[in-house]
SEFIZA-3560 file (N, C-alpha, C; in Angstrom, 3 decimals):
REM SEFIZA-3560
<numar><xx>-130.977</xx><yy>120.286</yy><zz>-10.338</zz><atom>N</atom></numar>
<numar><xx>-132.539</xx><yy>121.007</yy><zz>-10.006</zz><atom>CA</atom></numar>
<numar><xx>-133.873</xx><yy>120.426</yy><zz>-9.636</zz><atom>C</atom></numar>
<numar><xx>-133.324</xx><yy>119.478</yy><zz>-11.177</zz><atom>N</atom></numar>
<numar><xx>-134.523</xx><yy>118.086</yy><zz>-10.988</zz><atom>CA</atom></numar>
<numar><xx>-134.995</xx><yy>117.583</yy><zz>-9.483</zz><atom>C</atom></numar>
<numar><xx>-133.936</xx><yy>117.207</yy><zz>-8.632</zz><atom>N</atom></numar>
<numar><xx>-133.562</xx><yy>116.633</yy><zz>-7.253</zz><atom>CA</atom></numar>
<numar><xx>-135.008</xx><yy>117.166</yy><zz>-6.061</zz><atom>C</atom></numar>
<numar><xx>-134.112</xx><yy>118.586</yy><zz>-6.223</zz><atom>N</atom></numar>
<numar><xx>-134.783</xx><yy>119.534</yy><zz>-5.645</zz><atom>CA</atom></numar>
<numar><xx>-136.260</xx><yy>119.213</yy><zz>-5.883</zz><atom>C</atom></numar>
<numar><xx>-136.424</xx><yy>119.456</yy><zz>-7.101</zz><atom>N</atom></numar>
<numar><xx>-138.087</xx><yy>119.999</yy><zz>-7.008</zz><atom>CA</atom></numar>
<numar><xx>-139.120</xx><yy>118.727</yy><zz>-6.346</zz><atom>C</atom></numar>
<numar><xx>-138.646</xx><yy>117.048</yy><zz>-7.293</zz><atom>N</atom></numar>
<numar><xx>-138.767</xx><yy>116.219</yy><zz>-6.569</zz><atom>CA</atom></numar>
<numar><xx>-138.880</xx><yy>116.335</yy><zz>-4.598</zz><atom>C</atom></numar>
<numar><xx>-138.021</xx><yy>116.093</yy><zz>-3.899</zz><atom>N</atom></numar>
<numar><xx>-138.211</xx><yy>116.237</yy><zz>-2.852</zz><atom>CA</atom></numar>
<numar><xx>-139.222</xx><yy>117.591</yy><zz>-2.521</zz><atom>C</atom></numar>
<numar><xx>-139.055</xx><yy>118.609</yy><zz>-3.051</zz><atom>N</atom></numar>
<numar><xx>-140.224</xx><yy>119.298</yy><zz>-2.664</zz><atom>CA</atom></numar>
<numar><xx>-141.341</xx><yy>118.901</yy><zz>-2.508</zz><atom>C</atom></numar>
<numar><xx>-141.785</xx><yy>118.223</yy><zz>-4.001</zz><atom>N</atom></numar>
<numar><xx>-142.948</xx><yy>117.622</yy><zz>-3.941</zz><atom>CA</atom></numar>
<numar><xx>-143.286</xx><yy>116.108</yy><zz>-3.194</zz><atom>C</atom></numar>
<numar><xx>-142.638</xx><yy>115.702</yy><zz>-2.676</zz><atom>N</atom></numar>
<numar><xx>-142.834</xx><yy>114.627</yy><zz>-1.912</zz><atom>CA</atom></numar>
<numar><xx>-143.029</xx><yy>115.013</yy><zz>-0.308</zz><atom>C</atom></numar>
<numar><xx>-142.499</xx><yy>116.522</yy><zz>0.114</zz><atom>N</atom></numar>
<numar><xx>-142.468</xx><yy>117.132</yy><zz>1.315</zz><atom>CA</atom></numar>
<numar><xx>-143.519</xx><yy>117.605</yy><zz>1.370</zz><atom>C</atom></numar>
<numar><xx>-143.904</xx><yy>118.174</yy><zz>-0.231</zz><atom>N</atom></numar>
<numar><xx>-145.785</xx><yy>118.676</yy><zz>0.282</zz><atom>CA</atom></numar>
<numar><xx>-146.584</xx><yy>117.669</yy><zz>0.139</zz><atom>C</atom></numar>
<numar><xx>-146.503</xx><yy>116.328</yy><zz>-0.414</zz><atom>N</atom></numar>
<numar><xx>-147.024</xx><yy>115.844</yy><zz>-0.545</zz><atom>CA</atom></numar>
<numar><xx>-147.696</xx><yy>114.531</yy><zz>1.121</zz><atom>C</atom></numar>
<numar><xx>-146.002</xx><yy>114.691</yy><zz>1.674</zz><atom>N</atom></numar>
<numar><xx>-145.997</xx><yy>114.071</yy><zz>2.626</zz><atom>CA</atom></numar>
<numar><xx>-147.621</xx><yy>114.813</yy><zz>4.205</zz><atom>C</atom></numar>
<numar><xx>-147.039</xx><yy>116.369</yy><zz>3.827</zz><atom>N</atom></numar>
<numar><xx>-147.817</xx><yy>116.957</yy><zz>4.117</zz><atom>CA</atom></numar>
<numar><xx>-149.490</xx><yy>117.621</yy><zz>4.743</zz><atom>C</atom></numar>
<numar><xx>-149.922</xx><yy>117.213</yy><zz>3.560</zz><atom>N</atom></numar>
<numar><xx>-150.916</xx><yy>116.802</yy><zz>3.270</zz><atom>CA</atom></numar>
<numar><xx>-151.297</xx><yy>115.574</yy><zz>3.704</zz><atom>C</atom></numar>
<numar><xx>-153.330</xx><yy>115.897</yy><zz>3.628</zz><atom>N</atom></numar>
<numar><xx>-153.697</xx><yy>114.474</yy><zz>4.327</zz><atom>CA</atom></numar>
<numar><xx>-154.090</xx><yy>113.381</yy><zz>3.921</zz><atom>C</atom></numar>
<numar><xx>-154.248</xx><yy>113.224</yy><zz>2.277</zz><atom>N</atom></numar>
<numar><xx>-154.139</xx><yy>112.206</yy><zz>1.740</zz><atom>CA</atom></numar>
<numar><xx>-152.103</xx><yy>111.828</yy><zz>1.678</zz><atom>C</atom></numar>
<numar><xx>-151.499</xx><yy>112.300</yy><zz>1.558</zz><atom>N</atom></numar>
<numar><xx>-150.217</xx><yy>112.302</yy><zz>1.497</zz><atom>CA</atom></numar>
<numar><xx>-150.309</xx><yy>111.081</yy><zz>3.029</zz><atom>C</atom></numar>
<numar><xx>-150.725</xx><yy>111.999</yy><zz>3.680</zz><atom>N</atom></numar>
<numar><xx>-150.478</xx><yy>111.408</yy><zz>5.068</zz><atom>CA</atom></numar>
<numar><xx>-151.259</xx><yy>110.094</yy><zz>4.984</zz><atom>C</atom></numar>
<numar><xx>-152.609</xx><yy>109.970</yy><zz>4.857</zz><atom>N</atom></numar>
<numar><xx>-153.013</xx><yy>108.775</yy><zz>4.135</zz><atom>CA</atom></numar>
<numar><xx>-152.474</xx><yy>107.938</yy><zz>3.697</zz><atom>C</atom></numar>
<numar><xx>-151.722</xx><yy>108.055</yy><zz>2.592</zz><atom>N</atom></numar>
<numar><xx>-150.726</xx><yy>106.976</yy><zz>1.712</zz><atom>CA</atom></numar>
<numar><xx>-149.786</xx><yy>106.179</yy><zz>2.349</zz><atom>C</atom></numar>
<numar><xx>-149.495</xx><yy>107.265</yy><zz>3.246</zz><atom>N</atom></numar>
<numar><xx>-147.616</xx><yy>106.598</yy><zz>4.173</zz><atom>CA</atom></numar>
<numar><xx>-147.894</xx><yy>106.051</yy><zz>5.115</zz><atom>C</atom></numar>
<numar><xx>-149.276</xx><yy>106.092</yy><zz>5.738</zz><atom>N</atom></numar>
<numar><xx>-149.734</xx><yy>104.765</yy><zz>7.052</zz><atom>CA</atom></numar>
<numar><xx>-150.224</xx><yy>104.167</yy><zz>6.156</zz><atom>C</atom></numar>
<numar><xx>-150.805</xx><yy>103.713</yy><zz>5.149</zz><atom>N</atom></numar>
<numar><xx>-151.364</xx><yy>102.948</yy><zz>4.221</zz><atom>CA</atom></numar>
<numar><xx>-150.211</xx><yy>101.881</yy><zz>3.988</zz><atom>C</atom></numar>
<numar><xx>-149.164</xx><yy>102.941</yy><zz>3.688</zz><atom>N</atom></numar>
<numar><xx>-147.567</xx><yy>101.696</yy><zz>3.047</zz><atom>CA</atom></numar>
<numar><xx>-147.319</xx><yy>101.570</yy><zz>4.617</zz><atom>C</atom></numar>
<numar><xx>-147.089</xx><yy>101.794</yy><zz>5.109</zz><atom>N</atom></numar>
<numar><xx>-147.074</xx><yy>101.269</yy><zz>7.176</zz><atom>CA</atom></numar>
<numar><xx>-147.786</xx><yy>100.031</yy><zz>7.126</zz><atom>C</atom></numar>
<numar><xx>-148.774</xx><yy>99.746</yy><zz>7.187</zz><atom>N</atom></numar>
<numar><xx>-149.963</xx><yy>99.066</yy><zz>7.204</zz><atom>CA</atom></numar>
<numar><xx>-149.630</xx><yy>97.901</yy><zz>6.580</zz><atom>C</atom></numar>
<numar><xx>-149.529</xx><yy>98.431</yy><zz>5.540</zz><atom>N</atom></numar>
<numar><xx>-148.946</xx><yy>97.215</yy><zz>4.283</zz><atom>CA</atom></numar>
<numar><xx>-147.362</xx><yy>96.617</yy><zz>4.896</zz><atom>C</atom></numar>
<numar><xx>-146.646</xx><yy>97.436</yy><zz>4.909</zz><atom>N</atom></numar>
<numar><xx>-145.434</xx><yy>97.083</yy><zz>4.971</zz><atom>CA</atom></numar>
<numar><xx>-145.564</xx><yy>96.228</yy><zz>6.485</zz><atom>C</atom></numar>
<numar><xx>-145.991</xx><yy>96.811</yy><zz>7.410</zz><atom>N</atom></numar>
<numar><xx>-146.496</xx><yy>95.741</yy><zz>8.920</zz><atom>CA</atom></numar>
<numar><xx>-147.104</xx><yy>94.393</yy><zz>8.354</zz><atom>C</atom></numar>
<numar><xx>-148.059</xx><yy>94.929</yy><zz>8.129</zz><atom>N</atom></numar>
<numar><xx>-148.707</xx><yy>93.253</yy><zz>7.826</zz><atom>CA</atom></numar>
<numar><xx>-147.579</xx><yy>92.292</yy><zz>6.902</zz><atom>C</atom></numar>
<numar><xx>-147.318</xx><yy>92.492</yy><zz>6.150</zz><atom>N</atom></numar>
<numar><xx>-146.607</xx><yy>91.408</yy><zz>4.872</zz><atom>CA</atom></numar>
<numar><xx>-144.996</xx><yy>91.741</yy><zz>6.637</zz><atom>C</atom></numar>
<numar><xx>-144.483</xx><yy>92.306</yy><zz>7.653</zz><atom>N</atom></numar>
<numar><xx>-143.323</xx><yy>92.274</yy><zz>8.045</zz><atom>CA</atom></numar>
<numar><xx>-144.359</xx><yy>90.753</yy><zz>9.188</zz><atom>C</atom></numar>
<numar><xx>-145.284</xx><yy>90.917</yy><zz>9.401</zz><atom>N</atom></numar>
<numar><xx>-145.276</xx><yy>89.818</yy><zz>10.763</zz><atom>CA</atom></numar>
<numar><xx>-146.169</xx><yy>88.395</yy><zz>9.602</zz><atom>C</atom></numar>
<numar><xx>-145.765</xx><yy>88.580</yy><zz>8.205</zz><atom>N</atom></numar>
<numar><xx>-146.729</xx><yy>87.354</yy><zz>7.625</zz><atom>CA</atom></numar>
<numar><xx>-145.030</xx><yy>86.729</yy><zz>7.567</zz><atom>C</atom></numar>
<numar><xx>-144.096</xx><yy>87.591</yy><zz>7.187</zz><atom>N</atom></numar>
<numar><xx>-142.979</xx><yy>86.829</yy><zz>6.788</zz><atom>CA</atom></numar>
<numar><xx>-142.335</xx><yy>86.545</yy><zz>8.685</zz><atom>C</atom></numar>
<numar><xx>-142.671</xx><yy>86.554</yy><zz>9.638</zz><atom>N</atom></numar>
<numar><xx>-142.118</xx><yy>86.331</yy><zz>10.763</zz><atom>CA</atom></numar>
<numar><xx>-143.232</xx><yy>84.920</yy><zz>11.289</zz><atom>C</atom></numar>
<numar><xx>-144.249</xx><yy>84.871</yy><zz>11.430</zz><atom>N</atom></numar>
<numar><xx>-145.275</xx><yy>83.771</yy><zz>10.692</zz><atom>CA</atom></numar>
<numar><xx>-144.709</xx><yy>82.397</yy><zz>9.981</zz><atom>C</atom></numar>
<numar><xx>-144.173</xx><yy>83.348</yy><zz>8.809</zz><atom>N</atom></numar>
<numar><xx>-143.481</xx><yy>81.580</yy><zz>8.089</zz><atom>CA</atom></numar>
<numar><xx>-142.214</xx><yy>81.560</yy><zz>8.686</zz><atom>C</atom></numar>
<numar><xx>-141.782</xx><yy>82.214</yy><zz>9.795</zz><atom>N</atom></numar>
<numar><xx>-140.176</xx><yy>81.892</yy><zz>9.558</zz><atom>CA</atom></numar>
<numar><xx>-140.591</xx><yy>80.791</yy><zz>10.725</zz><atom>C</atom></numar>
<numar><xx>-141.194</xx><yy>81.540</yy><zz>11.615</zz><atom>N</atom></numar>
<numar><xx>-141.688</xx><yy>80.595</yy><zz>13.202</zz><atom>CA</atom></numar>
<numar><xx>-141.721</xx><yy>78.811</yy><zz>12.581</zz><atom>C</atom></numar>
<numar><xx>-143.125</xx><yy>79.161</yy><zz>12.127</zz><atom>N</atom></numar>
<numar><xx>-143.890</xx><yy>77.753</yy><zz>10.759</zz><atom>CA</atom></numar>
<numar><xx>-142.605</xx><yy>76.978</yy><zz>10.410</zz><atom>C</atom></numar>
<numar><xx>-141.539</xx><yy>77.489</yy><zz>9.639</zz><atom>N</atom></numar>
<numar><xx>-139.896</xx><yy>76.938</yy><zz>8.833</zz><atom>CA</atom></numar>
<numar><xx>-139.312</xx><yy>76.492</yy><zz>10.035</zz><atom>C</atom></numar>
<numar><xx>-138.962</xx><yy>77.042</yy><zz>11.168</zz><atom>N</atom></numar>
<numar><xx>-138.213</xx><yy>76.765</yy><zz>12.509</zz><atom>CA</atom></numar>
<numar><xx>-138.781</xx><yy>75.027</yy><zz>12.900</zz><atom>C</atom></numar>
<numar><xx>-140.409</xx><yy>75.488</yy><zz>13.073</zz><atom>N</atom></numar>
<numar><xx>-141.061</xx><yy>74.342</yy><zz>13.860</zz><atom>CA</atom></numar>
<numar><xx>-140.403</xx><yy>73.269</yy><zz>13.335</zz><atom>C</atom></numar>
<numar><xx>-141.255</xx><yy>73.265</yy><zz>11.950</zz><atom>N</atom></numar>
<numar><xx>-140.731</xx><yy>72.314</yy><zz>11.255</zz><atom>CA</atom></numar>
<numar><xx>-139.341</xx><yy>71.090</yy><zz>10.921</zz><atom>C</atom></numar>
<numar><xx>-137.983</xx><yy>72.486</yy><zz>10.805</zz><atom>N</atom></numar>
<numar><xx>-136.829</xx><yy>72.020</yy><zz>11.225</zz><atom>CA</atom></numar>
<numar><xx>-136.618</xx><yy>70.878</yy><zz>12.670</zz><atom>C</atom></numar>
<numar><xx>-136.916</xx><yy>71.385</yy><zz>13.420</zz><atom>N</atom></numar>
<numar><xx>-137.309</xx><yy>71.636</yy><zz>14.998</zz><atom>CA</atom></numar>
<numar><xx>-137.593</xx><yy>70.336</yy><zz>14.838</zz><atom>C</atom></numar>
<numar><xx>-139.197</xx><yy>69.869</yy><zz>14.230</zz><atom>N</atom></numar>
<numar><xx>-139.416</xx><yy>68.530</yy><zz>14.586</zz><atom>CA</atom></numar>
<numar><xx>-138.696</xx><yy>67.332</yy><zz>13.515</zz><atom>C</atom></numar>
<numar><xx>-138.336</xx><yy>67.424</yy><zz>12.617</zz><atom>N</atom></numar>
<numar><xx>-137.411</xx><yy>66.759</yy><zz>11.312</zz><atom>CA</atom></numar>
<numar><xx>-136.075</xx><yy>66.517</yy><zz>12.478</zz><atom>C</atom></numar>
<numar><xx>-135.742</xx><yy>67.660</yy><zz>13.081</zz><atom>N</atom></numar>
<numar><xx>-134.329</xx><yy>66.962</yy><zz>14.058</zz><atom>CA</atom></numar>
<numar><xx>-135.372</xx><yy>66.115</yy><zz>14.942</zz><atom>C</atom></numar>
<numar><xx>-135.987</xx><yy>66.187</yy><zz>15.596</zz><atom>N</atom></numar>
<numar><xx>-136.357</xx><yy>65.320</yy><zz>16.516</zz><atom>CA</atom></numar>
<numar><xx>-136.529</xx><yy>64.398</yy><zz>16.389</zz><atom>C</atom></numar>
<numar><xx>-137.643</xx><yy>64.012</yy><zz>15.122</zz><atom>N</atom></numar>
<numar><xx>-137.574</xx><yy>62.483</yy><zz>14.625</zz><atom>CA</atom></numar>
<numar><xx>-136.262</xx><yy>61.684</yy><zz>14.059</zz><atom>C</atom></numar>
<numar><xx>-135.259</xx><yy>62.800</yy><zz>13.573</zz><atom>N</atom></numar>
<numar><xx>-134.297</xx><yy>61.853</yy><zz>12.811</zz><atom>CA</atom></numar>
<numar><xx>-133.157</xx><yy>61.464</yy><zz>14.641</zz><atom>C</atom></numar>
<numar><xx>-133.126</xx><yy>62.529</yy><zz>15.429</zz><atom>N</atom></numar>
<numar><xx>-132.227</xx><yy>62.230</yy><zz>16.864</zz><atom>CA</atom></numar>
<numar><xx>-133.212</xx><yy>60.398</yy><zz>17.204</zz><atom>C</atom></numar>
<numar><xx>-134.177</xx><yy>60.694</yy><zz>17.026</zz><atom>N</atom></numar>
<numar><xx>-135.479</xx><yy>59.244</yy><zz>17.846</zz><atom>CA</atom></numar>
<numar><xx>-134.806</xx><yy>58.488</yy><zz>17.286</zz><atom>C</atom></numar>
<numar><xx>-134.264</xx><yy>58.571</yy><zz>15.536</zz><atom>N</atom></numar>
<numar><xx>-133.987</xx><yy>57.447</yy><zz>13.993</zz><atom>CA</atom></numar>
<numar><xx>-132.269</xx><yy>57.201</yy><zz>14.780</zz><atom>C</atom></numar>
<numar><xx>-131.301</xx><yy>58.121</yy><zz>15.161</zz><atom>N</atom></numar>
<numar><xx>-130.234</xx><yy>57.984</yy><zz>15.342</zz><atom>CA</atom></numar>
<numar><xx>-129.774</xx><yy>56.800</yy><zz>16.482</zz><atom>C</atom></numar>
<numar><xx>-130.765</xx><yy>56.901</yy><zz>17.811</zz><atom>N</atom></numar>
<numar><xx>-130.542</xx><yy>56.242</yy><zz>18.998</zz><atom>CA</atom></numar>
<numar><xx>-129.950</xx><yy>54.690</yy><zz>18.910</zz><atom>C</atom></numar>
<numar><xx>-131.197</xx><yy>54.191</yy><zz>17.733</zz><atom>N</atom></numar>
<numar><xx>-131.081</xx><yy>52.206</yy><zz>18.147</zz><atom>CA</atom></numar>
<numar><xx>-129.911</xx><yy>51.963</yy><zz>17.431</zz><atom>C</atom></numar>
<numar><xx>-129.242</xx><yy>53.128</yy><zz>16.664</zz><atom>N</atom></numar>
<numar><xx>-127.419</xx><yy>53.089</yy><zz>16.078</zz><atom>CA</atom></numar>
<numar><xx>-126.520</xx><yy>52.856</yy><zz>16.421</zz><atom>C</atom></numar>
<numar><xx>-126.435</xx><yy>54.213</yy><zz>17.561</zz><atom>N</atom></numar>
<numar><xx>-125.667</xx><yy>54.603</yy><zz>18.925</zz><atom>CA</atom></numar>
<numar><xx>-126.024</xx><yy>53.031</yy><zz>19.503</zz><atom>C</atom></numar>
<numar><xx>-126.538</xx><yy>52.808</yy><zz>20.205</zz><atom>N</atom></numar>
<numar><xx>-126.973</xx><yy>52.105</yy><zz>20.979</zz><atom>CA</atom></numar>
<numar><xx>-125.970</xx><yy>51.035</yy><zz>20.062</zz><atom>C</atom></numar>
<numar><xx>-126.074</xx><yy>50.652</yy><zz>19.032</zz><atom>N</atom></numar>
<numar><xx>-125.637</xx><yy>49.113</yy><zz>18.244</zz><atom>CA</atom></numar>
<numar><xx>-123.864</xx><yy>49.532</yy><zz>18.598</zz><atom>C</atom></numar>
<numar><xx>-123.425</xx><yy>50.506</yy><zz>17.499</zz><atom>N</atom></numar>
<numar><xx>-122.210</xx><yy>50.753</yy><zz>17.611</zz><atom>CA</atom></numar>
<numar><xx>-121.114</xx><yy>51.188</yy><zz>19.150</zz><atom>C</atom></numar>
<numar><xx>-121.906</xx><yy>51.006</yy><zz>20.096</zz><atom>N</atom></numar>
<numar><xx>-121.314</xx><yy>51.746</yy><zz>21.553</zz><atom>CA</atom></numar>
<numar><xx>-121.310</xx><yy>49.989</yy><zz>22.458</zz><atom>C</atom></numar>
<numar><xx>-122.521</xx><yy>49.626</yy><zz>22.039</zz><atom>N</atom></numar>
<numar><xx>-122.652</xx><yy>47.713</yy><zz>22.475</zz><atom>CA</atom></numar>
<numar><xx>-121.243</xx><yy>47.067</yy><zz>21.998</zz><atom>C</atom></numar>
<numar><xx>-121.168</xx><yy>47.060</yy><zz>20.327</zz><atom>N</atom></numar>
<numar><xx>-120.317</xx><yy>46.428</yy><zz>19.479</zz><atom>CA</atom></numar>
<numar><xx>-118.927</xx><yy>46.752</yy><zz>20.685</zz><atom>C</atom></numar>
<numar><xx>-118.697</xx><yy>48.147</yy><zz>20.677</zz><atom>N</atom></numar>
<numar><xx>-117.483</xx><yy>48.201</yy><zz>20.889</zz><atom>CA</atom></numar>
<numar><xx>-116.693</xx><yy>47.529</yy><zz>22.117</zz><atom>C</atom></numar>
<numar><xx>-118.304</xx><yy>47.739</yy><zz>23.097</zz><atom>N</atom></numar>
<numar><xx>-118.229</xx><yy>47.285</yy><zz>24.771</zz><atom>CA</atom></numar>
<numar><xx>-117.680</xx><yy>45.820</yy><zz>24.456</zz><atom>C</atom></numar>
<numar><xx>-118.433</xx><yy>45.020</yy><zz>23.493</zz><atom>N</atom></numar>
<numar><xx>-117.799</xx><yy>43.280</yy><zz>23.018</zz><atom>CA</atom></numar>
<numar><xx>-117.013</xx><yy>43.095</yy><zz>22.982</zz><atom>C</atom></numar>
<numar><xx>-116.225</xx><yy>43.992</yy><zz>21.455</zz><atom>N</atom></numar>
<numar><xx>-115.348</xx><yy>43.626</yy><zz>21.491</zz><atom>CA</atom></numar>
<numar><xx>-113.787</xx><yy>44.004</yy><zz>22.165</zz><atom>C</atom></numar>
<numar><xx>-113.955</xx><yy>45.123</yy><zz>23.180</zz><atom>N</atom></numar>
<numar><xx>-113.298</xx><yy>45.496</yy><zz>24.657</zz><atom>CA</atom></numar>
<numar><xx>-113.207</xx><yy>43.953</yy><zz>25.040</zz><atom>C</atom></numar>
<numar><xx>-114.117</xx><yy>43.456</yy><zz>25.956</zz><atom>N</atom></numar>
<numar><xx>-114.112</xx><yy>42.704</yy><zz>26.636</zz><atom>CA</atom></numar>
<numar><xx>-113.727</xx><yy>41.402</yy><zz>25.968</zz><atom>C</atom></numar>
<numar><xx>-113.708</xx><yy>40.640</yy><zz>24.409</zz><atom>N</atom></numar>
<numar><xx>-113.718</xx><yy>40.191</yy><zz>23.839</zz><atom>CA</atom></numar>
<numar><xx>-111.807</xx><yy>40.030</yy><zz>24.267</zz><atom>C</atom></numar>
<numar><xx>-111.391</xx><yy>40.860</yy><zz>23.952</zz><atom>N</atom></numar>
<numar><xx>-110.172</xx><yy>41.236</yy><zz>23.719</zz><atom>CA</atom></numar>
<numar><xx>-109.318</xx><yy>41.052</yy><zz>24.647</zz><atom>C</atom></numar>
<numar><xx>-110.119</xx><yy>41.706</yy><zz>25.720</zz><atom>N</atom></numar>
<numar><xx>-109.631</xx><yy>41.076</yy><zz>27.170</zz><atom>CA</atom></numar>
<numar><xx>-109.493</xx><yy>39.409</yy><zz>27.906</zz><atom>C</atom></numar>
<numar><xx>-110.617</xx><yy>39.207</yy><zz>27.632</zz><atom>N</atom></numar>
<numar><xx>-110.881</xx><yy>38.026</yy><zz>27.678</zz><atom>CA</atom></numar>
<numar><xx>-109.286</xx><yy>36.896</yy><zz>26.644</zz><atom>C</atom></numar>
<numar><xx>-109.506</xx><yy>37.747</yy><zz>25.493</zz><atom>N</atom></numar>
<numar><xx>-108.602</xx><yy>36.225</yy><zz>24.655</zz><atom>CA</atom></numar>
<numar><xx>-106.790</xx><yy>36.906</yy><zz>25.234</zz><atom>C</atom></numar>
<numar><xx>-106.683</xx><yy>38.036</yy><zz>24.939</zz><atom>N</atom></numar>
<numar><xx>-105.331</xx><yy>37.621</yy><zz>26.118</zz><atom>CA</atom></numar>
<numar><xx>-104.926</xx><yy>37.397</yy><zz>27.238</zz><atom>C</atom></numar>
<numar><xx>-106.219</xx><yy>36.896</yy><zz>28.252</zz><atom>N</atom></numar>
<numar><xx>-105.511</xx><yy>36.626</yy><zz>29.319</zz><atom>CA</atom></numar>
<numar><xx>-105.629</xx><yy>35.370</yy><zz>29.361</zz><atom>C</atom></numar>
<numar><xx>-106.425</xx><yy>34.685</yy><zz>28.151</zz><atom>N</atom></numar>
<numar><xx>-106.619</xx><yy>33.537</yy><zz>28.097</zz><atom>CA</atom></numar>
<numar><xx>-105.324</xx><yy>33.063</yy><zz>27.414</zz><atom>C</atom></numar>
<numar><xx>-104.782</xx><yy>33.456</yy><zz>26.246</zz><atom>N</atom></numar>
<numar><xx>-103.380</xx><yy>33.522</yy><zz>26.419</zz><atom>CA</atom></numar>
<numar><xx>-102.365</xx><yy>33.285</yy><zz>26.674</zz><atom>C</atom></numar>
//
């Protein structure tokens, strides 16, 4: 029985002007919170993208060094085998 009376009170409060204003205010607050979370998420992803770009730029010299070394080793082996 209690649940039924609570539901009736909620329904009655929602139909009054005061209830509508409170409901509208709650929706606006929820919307503002959701927008703030979206802005925070956008800023976080921008920061991650910036860090990833920095790391990729730092990795290129290492990649070039490793590939260059592998090519040099391959050429050395090739010429060493021909010489012997």
